[in-house]
Structures are given as structure tokens and as C-alpha cells.
VOGU-3710 file (C-alpha; in Angstrom, 3 decimals, decimal comma):
1> mtkekilkli> 6,098/17,945/-37,586  6,858/14,671/-35,814  8,367/13,753/-32,462  11,385/12,221/-34,241  12,048/15,410/-36,236  11,890/17,593/-33,109  14,239/15,231/-31,234  16,781/15,326/-34,081  16,828/19,147/-34,043  17,343/19,293/-30,252
11> ekkpllqkel> 20,025/16,575/-30,414  22,075/18,735/-32,777  21,952/21,799/-30,526  20,009/22,936/-27,421  17,232/25,292/-28,524  14,861/27,802/-27,011  11,208/27,036/-27,757  10,940/30,048/-30,091  14,106/28,908/-31,912  12,448/25,535/-32,439
21> yeklkakkke> 9,383/27,279/-33,938  11,712/29,077/-36,369  13,557/25,890/-37,339  10,239/24,152/-38,036  8,807/27,267/-39,748  5,802/27,172/-37,464  3,936/30,475/-37,655  0,310/29,495/-37,159  -1,182/29,057/-33,688  -2,277/25,501/-34,494
31> ekkiireilk> 1,267/24,515/-35,571  2,809/25,981/-32,401  0,199/24,216/-30,275  1,116/20,831/-31,820  4,822/21,486/-31,114  4,067/22,451/-27,495  2,077/19,236/-27,006  4,936/17,131/-28,435  7,472/18,940/-26,218  5,280/18,376/-23,165
41> elqedgeiyk> 5,071/14,661/-23,976  8,845/14,402/-24,509  9,516/16,134/-21,180  7,003/13,936/-19,340  8,634/10,840/-20,867  12,041/12,009/-19,636  13,522/12,281/-23,135  14,263/16,019/-23,015  14,614/18,723/-20,349  15,135/22,478/-20,037
51> nsknklctlg> 18,557/23,624/-18,864  19,342/26,676/-16,681  19,123/28,914/-19,794  15,628/27,562/-20,562  16,949/25,731/-23,623  15,562/22,340/-24,631  18,200/19,596/-24,361  18,335/15,855/-24,908  19,807/13,588/-22,240  23,550/13,114/-22,340
61> knmkigiief> 25,346/9,836/-21,770  24,584/8,293/-18,342  21,857/10,874/-17,683  18,358/10,037/-16,465  15,226/11,892/-15,416  13,003/10,654/-12,609  11,279/11,326/-9,286  13,496/11,407/-6,202  12,142/9,863/-3,007  13,907/9,841/0,340
71> trrgsmafvt> 13,824/6,944/2,798  11,681/7,182/5,935  14,495/8,670/8,032  15,833/10,811/5,185  19,215/9,041/5,221  19,147/7,953/1,571  17,263/8,710/-1,641  16,219/6,779/-4,736  15,268/8,095/-8,161  12,687/6,179/-10,189
81> tkkgeeiait> 12,437/6,861/-13,923  9,200/6,670/-15,889  10,263/3,243/-17,194  10,612/1,980/-13,616  14,449/2,063/-13,402  15,764/2,758/-9,874  18,927/4,729/-9,092  20,396/5,166/-5,584  21,442/8,663/-4,460  23,516/9,117/-1,310
91> lehvkdamhk> 22,950/12,311/0,711  26,133/14,037/-0,482  24,789/13,841/-4,045  21,191/15,075/-3,559  22,147/18,766/-4,114  19,047/20,897/-3,312  16,542/18,196/-4,270  13,613/17,528/-1,979  11,330/14,525/-1,613  9,144/13,978/-4,737
101> divlieiign> 11,068/16,414/-6,997  11,570/15,578/-10,672  15,352/15,607/-11,122  18,017/15,243/-13,783  20,736/12,874/-12,600  24,003/11,441/-13,830  25,025/7,816/-13,212  28,401/7,847/-11,440  28,829/4,239/-10,288  27,101/1,479/-8,375
111> wrdlpkgkvl> 25,506/1,167/-4,949  24,942/-2,452/-3,948  22,993/-3,941/-6,864  21,695/-0,570/-8,139  23,264/2,187/-10,230  24,427/5,153/-8,156  23,744/8,698/-9,308  24,085/12,348/-8,414  21,514/15,096/-8,890  22,523/17,600/-11,561
121> rvlkrgitkv> 19,387/19,705/-11,508  15,870/19,912/-10,073  13,562/20,121/-13,093  10,255/20,391/-11,254  9,344/20,627/-7,602  7,159/17,793/-6,362  5,980/19,225/-3,058  4,014/22,462/-2,958  2,762/22,246/0,634  3,910/20,671/3,895
131> vgifeqkklf> 2,376/19,720/7,218  4,385/20,274/10,361  4,788/21,845/13,797  5,016/25,626/13,910  7,830/27,019/16,062  8,500/30,708/16,686  11,917/32,211/17,331  11,545/35,898/18,221  10,425/37,655/15,034  10,353/34,736/12,616
141> gfvlpidqki> 9,204/31,135/12,673  9,831/27,669/11,289  7,655/24,769/10,209  9,237/21,448/11,195  7,844/18,866/8,756  6,249/15,763/10,235  7,299/13,727/7,203  10,870/12,684/7,983  11,492/12,105/4,285  11,576/15,898/3,862
151> ntdfyvspen> 15,155/16,819/4,673  14,777/20,492/5,685  12,828/22,870/7,924  10,829/25,748/6,403  11,221/29,466/7,171  8,121/31,572/7,969  8,236/35,379/7,953  5,984/37,204/10,505  3,441/38,298/7,878  2,884/34,634/6,953
161> fnkakpgqiv> 2,144/33,273/10,470  -1,636/33,430/9,808  -2,369/33,500/13,594  -0,557/30,184/14,172  0,720/29,604/17,710  3,923/27,746/18,617  3,388/23,993/18,938  0,347/23,861/16,654  0,124/21,537/13,650  -0,153/23,639/10,486
171> eaeiikytqk> -0,431/23,303/6,738  1,988/25,560/4,854  2,393/26,453/1,188  5,939/26,723/-0,195  6,406/30,209/-1,702  10,168/30,193/-2,303  12,519/27,257/-2,888  16,054/27,751/-1,556  18,856/25,305/-0,851  18,489/25,915/2,880
181> npevkitkii> 15,160/26,472/4,638  12,698/27,138/1,782  10,132/29,815/2,657  6,476/28,998/3,369  3,279/30,766/4,339  0,901/29,097/6,760  -2,431/28,427/5,033  -4,293/26,390/7,655  -4,108/25,673/11,372  -4,888/21,960/11,690
191> gnvndpkvdl> -4,932/21,768/15,485  -3,024/20,717/18,554  -0,645/17,758/18,583  -2,621/15,512/20,912  -6,046/16,134/19,384  -7,103/12,863/17,648  -8,846/14,901/14,947  -5,506/16,120/13,520  -4,228/12,639/12,580  -6,269/12,192/9,400
201> piviikhdlp> -5,462/15,652/7,907  -1,781/15,144/8,780  -1,679/11,876/6,807  -3,676/13,316/3,882  -1,397/16,352/3,497  1,795/14,376/4,191  1,039/11,941/1,357  -0,504/14,583/-0,934  -3,831/12,753/-1,071  -7,106/14,315/-2,265
211> epgvfpenvm> -9,683/15,434/0,285  -12,115/12,570/0,987  -15,084/12,757/-1,366  -13,754/15,800/-3,267  -13,292/15,556/-7,048  -12,530/18,199/-9,733  -15,572/19,904/-11,213  -15,120/18,385/-14,698  -14,968/14,886/-13,160  -18,128/15,427/-11,135
221> kealaipqev> -19,912/16,782/-14,199  -19,283/13,485/-16,015  -20,203/11,404/-12,947  -23,510/13,208/-12,434  -24,412/12,785/-16,113  -24,338/8,973/-15,785  -27,839/7,459/-15,305  -28,378/6,020/-11,825  -30,203/2,983/-13,196  -29,187/0,381/-15,780
231> qskdlkgrkd> -30,662/1,401/-19,146  -32,385/-1,105/-21,451  -29,886/-0,226/-24,229  -27,045/-1,310/-21,890  -28,380/-4,880/-21,872  -27,783/-5,470/-25,573  -25,365/-8,363/-26,127  -25,139/-9,211/-22,412  -25,691/-12,606/-20,792  -28,542/-12,406/-18,281
241> frneiivtid> -27,730/-13,813/-14,813  -30,519/-11,955/-12,981  -32,411/-15,102/-12,013  -29,336/-16,819/-10,563  -28,645/-16,930/-6,803  -25,716/-14,529/-6,785  -24,588/-12,763/-3,578  -21,982/-10,305/-2,354  -19,915/-11,030/0,786  -18,024/-8,064/2,277
251> gdnakdfdda> -17,133/-6,377/5,547  -19,822/-4,904/7,793  -18,955/-1,319/6,819  -18,299/-1,837/3,104  -20,138/0,488/0,707  -18,635/-0,429/-2,652  -19,321/-3,982/-3,786  -16,966/-4,951/-6,654  -17,570/-8,678/-6,682  -20,449/-11,132/-6,404
261> vqvkklkngn> -20,264/-14,925/-6,439  -22,300/-18,053/-7,122  -21,533/-21,789/-6,870  -23,386/-24,783/-8,324  -22,715/-28,516/-8,343  -22,775/-29,905/-11,913  -24,135/-33,295/-12,988  -20,617/-34,573/-13,732  -19,553/-33,893/-10,126  -17,609/-30,736/-10,954
271> yllgvhiadv> -18,379/-27,281/-9,603  -19,482/-24,150/-11,459  -17,960/-21,043/-9,886  -19,319/-17,715/-11,103  -17,345/-14,579/-10,269  -19,224/-11,451/-11,359  -17,272/-8,190/-11,257  -18,711/-4,674/-11,543  -18,421/-3,447/-15,146  -16,824/-0,091/-14,313
281> shyvkensnl> -15,327/0,211/-17,803  -18,864/0,581/-19,241  -19,197/3,886/-17,369  -15,593/5,133/-17,153  -14,641/5,678/-20,786  -11,044/5,775/-21,951  -9,486/9,285/-21,833  -12,583/10,788/-20,176  -12,087/13,120/-17,209  -13,266/10,297/-14,939
291> dkeafkrgts> -10,625/8,015/-16,441  -7,810/10,577/-16,141  -8,649/11,232/-12,487  -8,876/7,490/-11,756  -5,439/6,985/-13,349  -3,994/9,885/-11,354  -5,294/8,437/-8,065  -4,481/4,850/-9,032  -6,358/3,343/-6,106  -8,841/4,061/-3,344
301> vylidtvipm> -7,198/4,775/0,005  -8,640/3,241/3,192  -7,735/5,283/6,270  -9,377/3,358/9,148  -12,975/4,671/8,956  -12,393/7,136/6,101  -12,206/6,251/2,400  -10,648/8,397/-0,314  -12,261/6,744/-3,345  -10,732/6,384/-6,801
311> lphelsdwic> -14,135/7,140/-8,350  -16,908/9,505/-7,172  -19,481/8,018/-4,790  -22,154/8,241/-7,493  -20,262/5,425/-9,253  -18,378/3,631/-6,473  -21,278/3,385/-4,007  -24,152/3,150/-6,451  -24,329/2,489/-10,214  -21,062/0,478/-10,357
321> slvegedrlt> -21,631/-1,179/-6,978  -23,340/-4,591/-6,991  -26,122/-3,461/-4,675  -28,655/-5,989/-3,413  -31,887/-6,074/-5,439  -30,598/-3,773/-8,211  -29,758/-4,686/-11,817  -26,033/-4,186/-12,366  -23,696/-4,583/-15,346  -20,824/-7,026/-14,872
331> msllmeidkn> -17,853/-8,755/-16,412  -18,787/-12,339/-15,568  -16,375/-15,261/-15,417  -17,818/-18,780/-15,170  -15,339/-21,520/-14,293  -15,877/-25,271/-14,229  -13,642/-26,665/-11,490  -12,956/-30,354/-10,918  -12,550/-32,196/-7,598  -8,786/-31,484/-7,677
341> gevvnfnvyn> -9,362/-27,717/-7,823  -8,311/-27,379/-11,480  -10,212/-25,152/-13,934  -11,236/-27,507/-16,754  -13,350/-24,993/-18,681  -14,305/-21,330/-18,468  -16,187/-18,566/-20,262  -16,159/-14,782/-19,945  -19,210/-12,646/-20,667  -20,461/-9,101/-20,610
351> gvinskkrlt> -23,220/-9,797/-18,097  -26,031/-8,372/-16,014  -26,873/-9,573/-12,481  -29,249/-8,755/-9,661  -27,615/-9,567/-6,314  -29,994/-11,605/-4,169  -28,353/-10,709/-0,840  -25,759/-8,339/0,592  -23,982/-10,708/3,012  -21,275/-9,822/5,510
361> ynkvnkllnn> -18,258/-11,873/6,564  -19,538/-11,825/10,123  -22,980/-13,242/9,239  -21,623/-15,929/6,903  -19,069/-17,019/9,515  -21,850/-17,413/12,067  -23,883/-19,526/9,647  -20,954/-21,758/8,690  -19,937/-22,128/12,347  -23,548/-22,977/13,366
371> dmdeklekei> -23,658/-19,929/15,604  -26,970/-18,501/14,379  -29,717/-16,858/16,376  -33,343/-16,904/15,276  -33,188/-13,479/13,642  -30,125/-14,338/11,539  -31,573/-17,743/10,625  -34,653/-16,000/9,265  -32,530/-13,494/7,325  -29,965/-15,760/5,639
381> gwlrpnlelm> -30,795/-19,357/6,604  -32,304/-19,966/3,160  -28,800/-19,507/1,693  -27,253/-22,280/3,822  -26,958/-24,864/0,956  -25,261/-22,277/-1,296  -22,844/-21,095/1,383  -21,937/-24,630/2,491  -21,238/-25,489/-1,155  -18,996/-22,399/-1,354
391> kelmeiiren> -17,084/-23,617/1,694  -16,728/-27,070/0,125  -15,324/-25,611/-3,107  -13,072/-23,191/-1,219  -11,426/-26,090/0,643  -10,791/-27,902/-2,671  -9,263/-24,814/-4,314  -7,186/-24,022/-1,229  -5,840/-27,564/-1,056  -4,917/-27,260/-4,745
401> rrrrgaildi> -2,888/-24,135/-3,937  -1,310/-25,854/-0,933  -0,162/-28,749/-3,143  1,488/-26,451/-5,639  3,312/-24,674/-2,794  1,560/-21,327/-2,412  2,148/-19,418/0,833  -1,281/-19,604/2,496  -0,878/-18,724/6,116  0,548/-15,215/6,244
411> eggevqfifd> -1,724/-12,992/8,297  -1,493/-9,249/7,903  -1,354/-8,368/11,598  -4,440/-6,228/11,039  -6,159/-4,616/13,980  -9,450/-2,918/14,691  -9,544/0,300/16,704  -12,260/0,832/19,296  -12,923/4,552/19,802  -14,603/6,365/22,687
421> engnvkdivp> -17,185/9,136/22,279  -14,407/11,764/21,874  -12,668/9,880/19,064  -9,790/8,636/21,239  -8,541/5,068/20,854  -10,025/3,057/23,714  -8,757/-0,368/22,678  -7,030/-2,285/19,894  -8,169/-5,780/18,956  -6,649/-8,106/16,334
431> iergisevii> -8,763/-8,938/13,289  -9,122/-12,671/12,897  -10,031/-14,065/9,475  -13,000/-16,394/9,321  -14,157/-18,980/6,777  -16,039/-16,442/4,645  -12,980/-14,212/4,199  -11,022/-17,247/2,963  -13,875/-18,238/0,594  -13,792/-14,836/-1,122
441> eefmikanet> -9,974/-14,753/-1,170  -9,747/-18,180/-2,843  -12,486/-17,405/-5,401  -10,859/-14,086/-6,349  -7,395/-15,650/-6,697  -8,829/-18,339/-8,998  -10,603/-15,685/-11,102  -7,469/-13,516/-11,365  -5,328/-16,475/-12,428  -7,862/-17,579/-15,054
451> iasifdsqgl> -8,126/-14,129/-16,656  -4,328/-13,681/-16,698  -3,864/-17,078/-18,405  -6,012/-15,942/-21,372  -3,623/-13,148/-22,327  -0,388/-14,895/-21,345  -1,181/-17,961/-23,480  -1,522/-15,753/-26,585  1,304/-13,326/-25,812  -1,058/-10,343/-25,967
461> pfiyriheep> -0,247/-7,073/-24,138  -1,577/-7,217/-20,595  -1,068/-5,888/-17,089  0,032/-8,558/-14,615  0,363/-8,618/-10,856  3,868/-10,000/-10,378  5,888/-11,071/-7,349  9,547/-11,790/-8,064  11,602/-14,416/-6,279  13,098/-13,236/-2,969
471> dpdmllqlkn> 16,539/-11,685/-2,696  19,008/-14,366/-1,416  20,563/-11,849/1,031  17,166/-11,167/2,600  16,467/-14,897/2,935  19,862/-15,318/4,598  18,783/-12,715/7,181  15,594/-14,710/7,791  17,611/-17,949/8,127  19,994/-16,305/10,628
481> yleimglkyk> 17,061/-14,839/12,568  15,463/-18,277/12,906  18,751/-19,952/13,883  19,314/-17,404/16,659  15,898/-18,422/17,992  16,999/-22,059/17,873  14,968/-22,869/14,750  16,970/-24,476/11,954  15,715/-24,611/8,361  17,548/-25,360/5,136
491> fpknihpkll> 17,243/-22,614/2,538  18,336/-23,894/-0,894  19,726/-21,505/-3,513  16,595/-21,728/-5,671  13,875/-21,517/-3,068  10,282/-22,581/-3,685  7,397/-20,929/-1,792  6,344/-24,403/-0,517  9,376/-24,439/1,787  8,219/-21,176/3,362
501> qdmlehlkdh> 4,642/-22,446/3,672  5,867/-25,649/5,386  7,934/-23,510/7,762  4,889/-21,386/8,690  2,822/-24,513/9,329  5,579/-25,870/11,578  5,631/-22,589/13,536  1,835/-22,470/13,928  1,956/-22,510/17,752  5,180/-20,529/18,224
511> plrksiqkll> 4,684/-17,395/20,391  6,671/-15,301/17,870  4,887/-16,692/14,811  3,474/-13,307/13,826  6,871/-11,605/14,150  8,419/-14,355/12,009  5,649/-13,808/9,456  6,483/-10,097/9,366  10,163/-10,827/8,809  9,223/-13,316/6,097
521> vrslkraiys> 7,125/-10,638/4,365  10,081/-8,213/4,575  12,326/-10,927/3,090  10,060/-11,226/0,056  10,022/-8,656/-2,706  7,051/-6,358/-3,058  4,272/-7,426/-5,437  3,876/-4,860/-8,225  2,111/-4,347/-11,547  3,995/-5,077/-14,759
531> dlnvghfgla> 3,399/-5,564/-18,476  5,969/-8,406/-18,336  4,847/-11,659/-16,756  7,384/-13,238/-14,393  4,748/-15,002/-12,280  3,744/-14,548/-8,654  6,173/-16,190/-6,210  4,036/-15,964/-3,064  1,001/-17,499/-4,777  3,176/-20,018/-6,672
541> sqnythftsp> 1,241/-18,846/-9,714  2,527/-18,625/-13,305  -0,159/-16,114/-14,316  -1,763/-13,570/-12,056  -3,515/-10,218/-12,450  -5,956/-7,929/-10,676  -9,371/-8,256/-12,321  -11,694/-8,314/-9,318  -11,739/-4,713/-7,938  -12,180/-2,135/-10,738
551> irrypdlivh> -14,112/0,247/-8,453  -11,029/0,785/-6,305  -7,971/-0,192/-8,438  -7,012/1,299/-11,791  -5,141/-1,795/-13,140  -8,360/-3,833/-12,784  -10,161/-1,244/-14,928  -7,469/-1,632/-17,622  -7,814/-5,434/-17,456  -11,568/-5,064/-18,071
561> rllkkylknk> -10,961/-2,832/-21,097  -8,531/-5,318/-22,592  -10,939/-8,173/-21,885  -13,805/-6,350/-23,628  -11,636/-5,752/-26,706  -10,578/-9,403/-26,632  -14,220/-10,569/-26,549  -15,284/-8,096/-29,242  -12,532/-9,338/-31,566  -13,487/-12,995/-30,942
571> gtlkrkeiek> -10,475/-14,025/-28,929  -7,710/-11,629/-29,939  -6,751/-7,943/-30,186  -6,455/-5,832/-33,316  -2,953/-4,953/-34,512  -3,486/-1,254/-33,654  -4,653/-2,198/-30,150  -1,604/-4,408/-29,656  0,701/-1,538/-30,659  -1,197/0,980/-28,525
581> ytellpeias> -1,231/-1,097/-25,336  2,335/-2,340/-25,776  3,354/1,320/-25,491  0,848/2,347/-22,790  1,001/-0,529/-20,297  4,562/-0,075/-18,907  3,678/3,452/-17,755  0,274/2,408/-16,378  1,873/-0,464/-14,448  4,674/1,680/-13,037
591> hsskrervan> 2,346/4,534/-12,025  -0,205/2,152/-10,467  2,532/0,464/-8,399  3,662/3,882/-7,115  0,126/4,963/-6,210  -0,450/1,678/-4,398  2,731/2,294/-2,396  1,593/5,812/-1,442  -1,814/4,454/-0,343  -0,151/1,716/1,746
601> eaewdltdmk> 2,211/4,165/3,436  -0,674/6,507/4,273  -2,687/3,613/5,738  0,325/2,390/7,762  1,051/5,909/9,046  -2,461/6,495/10,347  -2,612/3,018/11,902  0,751/3,568/13,617  -0,320/7,000/14,883  -3,448/5,489/16,429
611> kveyimnhig> -1,359/2,761/18,079  0,877/5,432/19,626  -2,224/7,368/20,702  -3,443/4,253/22,517  -0,119/3,714/24,266  0,130/7,393/25,270  -2,825/6,714/27,572  -0,841/3,865/29,144  2,437/5,648/29,988  3,843/3,954/33,096
621> ktfevyitni> 1,872/0,768/32,505  3,645/-2,593/32,302  3,065/-4,955/29,367  4,254/-8,441/28,516  6,400/-8,057/25,373  8,566/-10,165/23,083  11,933/-9,150/21,648  11,542/-8,929/17,861  14,843/-7,316/16,856  18,203/-6,507/18,463
631> tkfgmfveip> 20,636/-3,735/17,519  23,693/-2,201/19,135  21,540/0,647/20,523  18,814/-1,507/22,016  16,023/-4,012/21,551  12,779/-3,668/19,632  9,874/-5,294/21,429  6,237/-5,942/20,539  3,053/-6,192/22,562  1,431/-9,312/21,066
641> dkfiqglihv> -2,173/-9,118/19,800  -2,042/-5,311/19,672  0,977/-5,369/17,313  2,490/-2,325/19,028  6,256/-2,034/18,670  8,713/0,068/20,627  12,349/0,337/21,674  14,163/-0,530/24,882  17,276/1,651/24,583  20,535/0,304/26,013
651> ssmddyyiyn> 20,899/3,462/28,123  17,810/2,448/30,135  19,162/-1,018/30,955  20,796/-2,221/34,187  24,288/-2,810/32,834  26,598/-1,873/29,995  25,415/-4,175/27,185  27,686/-5,282/24,340  26,136/-6,179/20,990  27,292/-9,525/19,562
661> ekqnvliger> 26,499/-9,107/15,858  27,194/-12,722/14,923  24,776/-14,139/17,497  22,498/-11,065/17,373  22,361/-10,798/21,167  23,067/-8,170/23,841  25,399/-9,346/26,645  25,762/-7,532/29,971  29,405/-6,657/30,639  29,125/-7,204/34,413
671> tkkiyklgdk> 26,045/-9,377/34,867  26,690/-11,538/31,744  22,939/-11,425/31,230  21,977/-12,266/27,634  19,011/-10,903/25,703  18,076/-12,711/22,505  15,281/-12,747/19,920  12,042/-14,237/21,147  12,674/-13,535/24,840  9,552/-12,665/26,805
681> lkakvinank> 9,926/-9,638/29,080  7,890/-7,313/31,225  8,387/-3,748/30,062  7,003/-0,388/31,108  6,000/2,335/28,633  8,080/5,421/29,456  7,573/7,663/26,419  5,568/7,913/23,189  5,528/10,414/20,321  2,619/10,245/17,890
691> ltieidfeii> 4,225/12,441/15,213  7,499/10,542/14,942  5,638/7,265/15,655  8,116/6,242/18,365  7,513/4,368/21,620  10,076/3,811/24,372  9,937/0,998/26,913  12,149/0,032/29,828  12,576/-3,401/31,365  10,821/-3,998/34,656
701> ekedeevkkl> 13,211/-5,824/36,957  12,122/-8,191/39,742  12,894/-5,474/42,270  10,219/-3,266/40,695  7,711/-6,105/40,979  8,573/-6,443/44,689  8,079/-2,697/45,188  4,686/-2,972/43,513  3,633/-5,714/45,925  4,870/-3,704/48,932
711> kekypnakik> 2,958/-0,629/47,787  -0,191/-2,695/47,402  0,315/-4,111/50,916  1,318/-0,781/52,533  -0,350/1,947/50,416  0,517/4,814/52,824  4,151/3,823/53,456  7,124/5,634/51,910  9,290/2,973/50,273  12,901/3,772/49,396
721> ikknkknkkr> 15,034/1,490/47,240  18,753/1,362/47,946  20,709/0,513/44,799  24,160/-1,023/44,684  26,558/1,528/43,197  27,871/-1,124/40,819  24,430/-1,288/39,235  24,524/2,343/38,090  23,825/2,885/34,413  26,780/3,464/32,160
//
């Protein structure tokens, strides 16, 4: 009763499940159970599906099964198969499919550089609940989804209102799927639109994330059964680093400490860098409930001051976390690094450490910048020689990466929100990276590269972090963007990341540097997980993985498992393990990449909502902005430092503006005024919508500035402005 035999029977003729039992002469419960499990696996792998008559079928020619996902504005959809293939679906071919549905599609042609398909059938619905605004129309109501990827509104009958009032944000469960306006019942009233407390639940429901800190009962049962102290039996076969000066360096509010570091100067002049990573795989066993839940989540999600962890707090904040003064199990990598930043020798161990100090980026930066007060000197001054040695090694490693052409200077445009006592955003300040953040970044990159090189050199199955070379069309857009700003750079056909790094260094003092960085990031492909190693373009690295954060990333946990097997088998993997992981890793990589994307989108959404919340308290206020993008319908502008973007629509401007696509400028028909990328303007906030994450600005003309001065001079006077009729908006 094998998978192959079942497939052959279904290939011959579509069969009902009971017909399959008859063909296989399965009468016992155990036999039927095995068949059901095989069928479930085949359906999950996209090899078979059930048709409208509930018969099991194999895929026909040019047919695929995958998850459909709509773009942010719902204007296009893409289907991703389990093997990671991507198929474009235009709106006329989506049928009744909704965002996240599992669909059967047929390939019908090409769309740009992707296959183009049409939806034949929805096999399984992906969304069971929605979050949106409740609107009532006489006797019935509608839920208008906040997620613009969902391409329909939802009908609510009167008995399913659940006391919701028009305009409130609600959670609704889908009770009937129809091609137009599926029916829902309201299950929870989240709150009013402008209440800051509704933002987090909106994002959680929108992205189908688990409730923070909530895990299934069977997962918690396993977590609570794990001892909260390292057991003596756990130390068997481990290298003891407990007497070494090993420290953690993290953010002020961090609770889970994945990594700890140490640096020594060797007698030969080289450096010994120790990177000790929490041994999560010792506690999270393969195929356990903890493991299955961690795989499902894929990653921890960081939503400003709320964390949705991949593992329960009992593990992530305690027994797996490298807490100061506590014995902790680790996977320990010791690297000997020469004065050129090259790893000349390394060893990996199952280890045990006892962190000597929980340091923060802020405190280490103060020490290294000689900005210490007496209290801080007393607390961490004794670590000065160690930390200065870390800085010394960091500069050597970083220079090594600079020489090979890695892109070093891209900043994320991250901000910190300052909240008032009611939870409203009071201010937004940019997060600047200090020396300590760079130290940890460089040490982790070196560790990840070293671990990846072990498996790549032997051709063993592994999960890599890859970053493909950029799309030439996207680089052409970047080149054109720079030329419009008067910046000329040569972009060869086969581009090396060093060229981009040199460009960033040249633009170090440019007022639009951060906008250029953002466009550069958009020009590059997205880094993903893969079982095939194509290198990491941005890091200019031939081998790269994620080994350093197993508390919060599932791929790192897999890397640890493979590493343990490698060490146990004295530098290789068993044949059965090679076969097993060769089959498993493509799915793990694909799923982990998807979960990372979901986490990123949730984080971006909440951040953007909070930015709009801030600007909603500044409607009518004038800001200095830069033009970051120009379209035929207007100009996108950004408030520097706060990284808040909005639109100046052409309809709000003082003339009829014509879009010159070649030069990417707007030209006034009458005034001949030209607006181009990089221009600095004064613009007033005129509208903001937190749910659609949209902000509208209008240009403040000199006349408005004069009016402002007059009002300040004559506060009680009525000032009327007479406009020339020719200046009327068109």
C-alpha cells in the first residue's frame, strides 16, 4: 500500500475515497487509516486534488496547485506552489478565489518573466475570519475589510451583528463563501477607528497571527515539562566554557538572548572569536508538538513593544535564553581570525556557558565612546579590555568585507516611537546604530558564513540564506532615478555589490541618501531561505546561512540539528539522513521564507499605522519634505528623520501639471514650473487615514508663508487673499 501504487490507480481514473479502498482491498481500520494519511500527504504536496464530484484526481498537463496571494492593492495575484514556483494571475482569471486560498490553476501563457495562469477551482479556503469596518444599510450590514488584498466586502445579516455599531472595527467569521459578498457573523468588537489600542489586534487578525503568548495546550504541556535548570546529564560530552568571560549584547528591552560572544588575542597575533548560540535543538525535539508549532510559526514577530514568540516564554525567555549568571547549553563556534579578517581555523562544539554579563547596546556604546558616568563605570568598566578588543576585531572583519565588496552601509530607516500616557504616539525618532550593534552584526555574519561553508564544501544537504543577483530592469530604474537627480553612475551588465557600496559611500552626505538606499533595497531581490546555494549578493558571500537565532527563527533550529548530526557522525551525515533532509529542506526553506514575509508585512503595517497616527495629530502643520517619487497623478514626499511618506496629488497643485515620463518630472502647463526628484519643499498635511495607511500633503506656496507672517503680526485682523483667476486649479 504505497504512495506510488495509489498514484497509479488515481492516474488511470478519478476515484472516490471508498472506491480507492475497494481497489486496494482495504477493509481493516488500520489499512484505511494508512491510505487516508497517504492521501492527505499527496494533497498537501499538490500531487492530487478532489474535483467537484469529490473524486480524487491527479494534475493534468499545465496544472498546478498552490496558495494565491493578492498584491497590496488587490490589482494582481500570484500563486506559489509548495516547491516555490510562482505563477501570475491577472484579475480576470482569479474566478472566486480569495487571498490565501489553496487553488488549482492552469498555465495559459506568460506574464513578464513568469508563467501566467487561471484559477480552475478553489480547493481550500485560506481565510476563515476578517477584520474590517462594520457598515449598516437599513436591515443588513457589511464588513469592509481593512486588508486591501481581500478583494470583496462581506455581508452580515441582522442576527449576526452581535451589537456592533456602524463605524466600529470588528472581527468577523466567514460562515458562507459565495462568489460575491461572502457571509460573515461578527464575533468581536475590536473598538473605534481612532483608538490606538485597536492597531495591534487589527494587524494580528489581518495577518492571521497567533495571540501574543498563547500556544496550543499540547505545546504548553511539553514546554512546562522541560526542567527550568540545566541538568547534570545534559553536560555529558559538552565542552565547558563556564569560566570564560562570555557576554551577551542586546537591546535594552530584549528578553530572549540567542547569542553570546567572547574575544581573545592569541600568542601568534591572531584573534579567537567565540560565538555561543543557545542550544534550542536540545529542548525542541524533532516532530514534537513544540517543533510542529515552531515550524508553523516560522519566526517570532516583533510588533513594536509586543512580541509573538516562535517558542513559549518558558523556553524563549528562560531555559534557552543565555541569561546572565545561569548555566546554559550552547552550540559553540570558535574561530581563529588573522589580521586580514580571514578565518584560518575553527571548531564547533556542543557547549555549556555561564554568561558573565547581560550588556546592552546603549551601555557598550557609552563605554566605547568614553561617555561613562561613575555608576556605569562601576557596573561594566571591568569589561573595557574585552570590549575594546571586540571593537578592534570588528573593524578588521568589517574591512575584510569591504575589500571583497559587501554592501555595508544600508540603514533600515528604523524608528522608535515615543508614546504618551494614553498610548498615543507623541514623537518618532530615528534609530541610529552604534559601535556595539556593528560588533554583533559582524560577529554573527562571520559565524553564519563559517557554518555554511562546512556543509557547502562537502555538498551535504543544508538550508542556506541566499540573495540572488539583482534584476537588470530594476537596476536600470535605479540608474535612471539617479541620473534624474544629476548623479551619474555606470552600471555594467554583470554588477558586483562593490559598485553599489562605493556609490553609497559617495552619497554619504546627500540629503536624499536614505531615499536612495530604499530604492536600492527595492532594486535588489529579497533574501530567502533555500536548500540550493547560490550565494548572498548583498554580503558578497559565497556561503551564508542563519545559525545565530534559533530561539526566534526556525531555519536556525534546523541548522543546529544538521550540525549536531554532522558532529555526531564525525564530520559527515549518514546516508539515510542525507536522503531525508534532501527531501525535507526545500519545503522547510519555502515555508520559512513565507512566514518571514508575513512577519515583515505585519511589522511594517503596524509601524506605518503608528506613523499615520502621529501625523493625524499634525493635520494642518507644515513640514519640510523631499520628493522621493513622481507619477502622473502626483508626487510622493517624505519627512526626513521620521521616514513618513505621503502624496501631493496633482489636483491640489497650482497649475495643470504634465508628467514627463522620460525625465520623470512634472511640468506646469502655464507656469512652466518643474518638480523633480530630490526637490526640497514645504508641505502641509491635509489628510491622513490610518486604516488605508495614506497621507495627503499640499504644497505651501510663498503666499501662504506671507499670510502666516501677517497673521502673526496682526492676530485679530481678517485677512483675505485675492487669487488671480488664471491660477485656478484645473
